[in-house]
VEXDRENTOR-664667 format. One record per residue (C-alpha): residue number from 0; residue in one letter; x, y, z. Coordinates in nm, 2 decimals. Example, Ala and Ser with C-alpha at 12.3 -4.5 7.8 and 13.67 -1.06 7.14 Angstrom:
BEGIN
<pt 0,'A',<1.23,-0.45,0.78>> <pt 1,'S',<1.37,-0.11,0.71>> 
END
This chain:
BEGIN
<pt 0,'M',<8.96,9.64,7.83>> <pt 1,'G',<8.71,9.89,7.97>> <pt 2,'L',<8.82,10.24,8.07>> <pt 3,'G',<8.77,10.16,8.44>> <pt 4,'H',<8.97,9.84,8.42>> <pt 5,'W',<9.25,10.02,8.23>> <pt 6,'Y',<9.26,10.29,8.50>> <pt 7,'E',<9.28,10.04,8.78>> <pt 8,'E',<9.54,9.82,8.61>> <pt 9,'K',<9.76,10.08,8.44>> <pt 10,'V',<9.72,10.42,8.60>> <pt 11,'L',<9.62,10.37,8.96>> <pt 12,'P',<9.93,10.16,9.07>> <pt 13,'R',<10.16,10.43,8.93>> <pt 14,'M',<9.96,10.70,9.11>> <pt 15,'I',<9.97,10.51,9.44>> <pt 16,'K',<10.34,10.45,9.41>> <pt 17,'C',<10.41,10.81,9.33>> <pt 18,'A',<10.19,10.95,9.61>> <pt 19,'C',<10.32,10.71,9.87>> <pt 20,'S',<10.68,10.79,9.77>> <pt 21,'A',<10.66,11.17,9.83>> <pt 22,'P',<10.95,11.30,10.03>> <pt 23,'G',<10.75,11.39,10.34>> <pt 24,'I',<10.59,11.04,10.34>> <pt 25,'L',<10.93,10.88,10.31>> <pt 26,'D',<11.04,11.07,10.61>> <pt 27,'L',<10.76,10.93,10.81>> <pt 28,'R',<10.82,10.57,10.68>> <pt 29,'E',<11.18,10.61,10.80>> <pt 30,'K',<11.05,10.67,11.16>> <pt 31,'V',<10.86,10.35,11.16>> <pt 32,'V',<10.99,10.08,10.94>> <pt 33,'P',<11.34,10.04,11.08>> <pt 34,'R',<11.18,9.94,11.41>> <pt 35,'A',<11.09,9.60,11.26>> <pt 36,'S',<11.29,9.30,11.37>> <pt 37,'G',<11.29,8.92,11.36>> <pt 38,'A',<11.04,8.76,11.13>> <pt 39,'V',<10.86,9.05,10.95>> <pt 40,'F',<10.53,9.06,10.77>> <pt 41,'E',<10.42,9.36,10.57>> <pt 42,'I',<10.06,9.41,10.48>> <pt 43,'G',<10.01,9.62,10.16>> <pt 44,'C',<10.37,9.56,10.06>> <pt 45,'G',<10.30,9.64,9.70>> <pt 46,'G',<10.52,9.91,9.55>> <pt 47,'G',<10.81,9.79,9.76>> <pt 48,'I',<10.86,10.14,9.90>> <pt 49,'N',<10.93,10.03,10.26>> <pt 50,'Q',<11.20,9.78,10.17>> <pt 51,'Q',<11.47,10.04,10.16>> <pt 52,'F',<11.41,10.12,10.53>> <pt 53,'Y',<11.44,9.77,10.68>> <pt 54,'D',<11.76,9.69,10.87>> <pt 55,'P',<11.89,9.36,10.73>> <pt 56,'A',<12.09,9.31,11.05>> <pt 57,'K',<11.76,9.30,11.25>> <pt 58,'V',<11.53,9.12,11.01>> <pt 59,'T',<11.56,8.74,10.99>> <pt 60,'S',<11.29,8.69,10.73>> <pt 61,'Y',<11.05,8.91,10.53>> <pt 62,'A',<10.71,8.83,10.39>> <pt 63,'G',<10.43,9.04,10.25>> <pt 64,'I',<10.10,9.05,10.07>> <pt 65,'D',<9.92,9.29,9.84>> <pt 66,'P',<9.61,9.25,9.62>> <pt 67,'G',<9.76,9.45,9.33>> <pt 68,'A',<9.95,9.25,9.06>> <pt 69,'K',<10.14,9.55,8.93>> <pt 70,'L',<10.22,9.68,9.27>> <pt 71,'L',<10.35,9.33,9.36>> <pt 72,'D',<10.58,9.35,9.06>> <pt 73,'Y',<10.73,9.67,9.21>> <pt 74,'A',<10.77,9.49,9.55>> <pt 75,'R',<10.95,9.19,9.39>> <pt 76,'D',<11.18,9.43,9.20>> <pt 77,'A',<11.26,9.61,9.53>> <pt 78,'A',<11.34,9.28,9.69>> <pt 79,'R',<11.58,9.18,9.41>> <pt 80,'A',<11.75,9.52,9.43>> <pt 81,'K',<11.79,9.48,9.81>> <pt 82,'G',<11.93,9.14,9.75>> <pt 83,'W',<11.73,8.95,10.01>> <pt 84,'T',<11.49,8.66,9.99>> <pt 85,'A',<11.13,8.77,10.03>> <pt 86,'D',<10.80,8.57,10.04>> <pt 87,'I',<10.57,8.81,9.85>> <pt 88,'R',<10.23,8.69,9.77>> <pt 89,'Q',<9.91,8.82,9.62>> <pt 90,'G',<9.64,8.84,9.89>> <pt 91,'V',<9.41,9.05,10.10>> <pt 92,'G',<9.44,9.16,10.47>> <pt 93,'E',<9.10,9.01,10.56>> <pt 94,'A',<9.24,8.66,10.50>> <pt 95,'I',<9.62,8.66,10.54>> <pt 96,'P',<9.78,8.34,10.40>> <pt 97,'F',<10.01,8.27,10.69>> <pt 98,'A',<9.97,8.07,11.00>> <pt 99,'D',<9.89,8.19,11.35>> <pt 100,'A',<10.18,8.35,11.55>> <pt 101,'S',<10.42,8.35,11.25>> <pt 102,'F',<10.58,8.69,11.29>> <pt 103,'D',<10.77,8.90,11.54>> <pt 104,'S',<10.69,9.23,11.36>> <pt 105,'V',<10.40,9.34,11.14>> <pt 106,'V',<10.43,9.66,10.94>> <pt 107,'C',<10.12,9.84,10.81>> <pt 108,'T',<10.17,10.17,10.63>> <pt 109,'Y',<9.90,10.35,10.43>> <pt 110,'T',<9.69,10.03,10.40>> <pt 111,'L',<9.41,10.04,10.66>> <pt 112,'C',<9.26,10.33,10.46>> <pt 113,'S',<9.18,10.11,10.16>> <pt 114,'V',<9.10,9.76,10.29>> <pt 115,'Q',<8.74,9.65,10.27>> <pt 116,'D',<8.70,9.56,10.65>> <pt 117,'P',<8.95,9.73,10.88>> <pt 118,'A',<8.84,9.55,11.19>> <pt 119,'Q',<8.88,9.21,11.03>> <pt 120,'V',<9.22,9.31,10.89>> <pt 121,'L',<9.33,9.41,11.24>> <pt 122,'R',<9.21,9.08,11.38>> <pt 123,'E',<9.42,8.90,11.12>> <pt 124,'L',<9.72,9.11,11.20>> <pt 125,'H',<9.67,9.02,11.57>> <pt 126,'R',<9.64,8.65,11.47>> <pt 127,'V',<9.97,8.63,11.28>> <pt 128,'L',<10.17,8.81,11.55>> <pt 129,'R',<10.35,8.61,11.80>> <pt 130,'P',<10.28,8.69,12.17>> <pt 131,'G',<10.49,8.99,12.25>> <pt 132,'G',<10.51,9.08,11.88>> <pt 133,'R',<10.47,9.43,11.76>> <pt 134,'L',<10.25,9.59,11.50>> <pt 135,'L',<10.42,9.90,11.36>> <pt 136,'F',<10.17,10.13,11.19>> <pt 137,'L',<10.17,10.46,10.99>> <pt 138,'E',<9.84,10.57,10.84>> <pt 139,'H',<9.65,10.88,10.73>> <pt 140,'G',<9.29,10.91,10.86>> <pt 141,'L',<9.02,11.09,11.05>> <pt 142,'S',<9.13,11.44,11.14>> <pt 143,'P',<9.09,11.56,11.50>> <pt 144,'D',<8.95,11.89,11.38>> <pt 145,'A',<8.58,11.93,11.30>> <pt 146,'G',<8.64,12.17,11.01>> <pt 147,'A',<8.87,11.92,10.84>> <pt 148,'V',<8.64,11.63,10.90>> <pt 149,'K',<8.36,11.82,10.73>> <pt 150,'W',<8.57,11.84,10.41>> <pt 151,'Q',<8.68,11.48,10.45>> <pt 152,'R',<8.32,11.36,10.45>> <pt 153,'R',<8.24,11.57,10.15>> <pt 154,'I',<8.54,11.46,9.94>> <pt 155,'E',<8.56,11.09,10.05>> <pt 156,'P',<8.30,10.94,9.81>> <pt 157,'L',<8.48,11.07,9.50>> <pt 158,'W',<8.82,11.01,9.65>> <pt 159,'K',<8.74,10.64,9.71>> <pt 160,'R',<8.65,10.59,9.35>> <pt 161,'M',<8.96,10.77,9.22>> <pt 162,'M',<9.22,10.62,9.47>> <pt 163,'G',<9.15,10.25,9.50>> <pt 164,'N',<8.90,10.26,9.79>> <pt 165,'C',<9.11,10.49,10.00>> <pt 166,'H',<8.90,10.64,10.28>> <pt 167,'L',<8.97,10.97,10.45>> <pt 168,'T',<8.76,10.93,10.76>> <pt 169,'R',<8.88,10.61,10.92>> <pt 170,'P',<9.03,10.64,11.27>> <pt 171,'V',<9.38,10.51,11.31>> <pt 172,'T',<9.52,10.47,11.66>> <pt 173,'R',<9.17,10.41,11.81>> <pt 174,'A',<9.11,10.13,11.56>> <pt 175,'V',<9.44,9.96,11.64>> <pt 176,'A',<9.38,9.98,12.01>> <pt 177,'G',<9.04,9.82,11.95>> <pt 178,'A',<9.21,9.50,11.82>> <pt 179,'D',<9.33,9.39,12.16>> <pt 180,'L',<9.67,9.55,12.11>> <pt 181,'A',<9.86,9.77,12.36>> <pt 182,'V',<9.93,10.09,12.17>> <pt 183,'T',<10.22,10.33,12.22>> <pt 184,'P',<10.16,10.63,12.00>> <pt 185,'L',<10.48,10.76,11.84>> <pt 186,'G',<10.36,11.07,11.66>> <pt 187,'Q',<10.08,11.25,11.49>> <pt 188,'R',<10.06,11.56,11.28>> <pt 189,'Y',<9.93,11.72,10.96>> <pt 190,'M',<10.16,11.67,10.67>> <pt 191,'P',<10.31,12.01,10.56>> <pt 192,'G',<10.21,12.11,10.21>> <pt 193,'M',<9.90,11.89,10.21>> <pt 194,'P',<9.54,12.00,10.25>> <pt 195,'R',<9.42,11.92,10.60>> <pt 196,'W',<9.14,11.69,10.48>> <pt 197,'A',<9.41,11.46,10.33>> <pt 198,'G',<9.71,11.53,10.55>> <pt 199,'W',<9.64,11.40,10.90>> <pt 200,'M',<9.90,11.13,10.99>> <pt 201,'E',<9.93,10.90,11.30>> <pt 202,'W',<10.20,10.64,11.37>> <pt 203,'G',<10.29,10.41,11.65>> <pt 204,'E',<10.35,10.06,11.77>> <pt 205,'A',<10.11,9.81,11.93>> <pt 206,'V',<10.21,9.49,12.12>> <pt 207,'R',<10.02,9.17,12.13>> <pt 208,'A',<9.99,9.05,12.49>> <pt 209,'G',<10.23,8.76,12.57>> 
END
């Protein structure tokens, strides 16, 4: 096993799970995830971090995908701890292994930053949503401030290599709106205690036309 492979298989999943479970991040997840209802699909479900926030009284079924084997182990452990049946599969957002119009709610948290093709992923999320279904999103991304963007562009090449293709400069709400979804922003802010180049957050919901 080469050093790079060892890092990606052993170290990176633990780093991602730790970073994505920070108290401030969990507070934001709690604003978004409980809004999900009906048949729910979660893209980037690895780590299982969001499962604690779903309301079992509102969710009729849960499915998710993630490309990371170790992160999927965490997600399946979380499902067992929650005591619900979950269809958790290995896969990528550019080719979601579920049929058209399968879900009432899609949850996407801290995932669009690291996919290979965000536009294709959003097309896939639109495809698997039922008419009138909602995409609930929470992402970090391109800062609105020129000074922070300057640092984001400087740091991003190294950051992507260290953090599993995580980008710092991808737009969030604008990208979601470009996927033929009607967006209602729910919040945006810099995360307290984080550098501005890494801490810009946006969250909201977007509806597929009926």
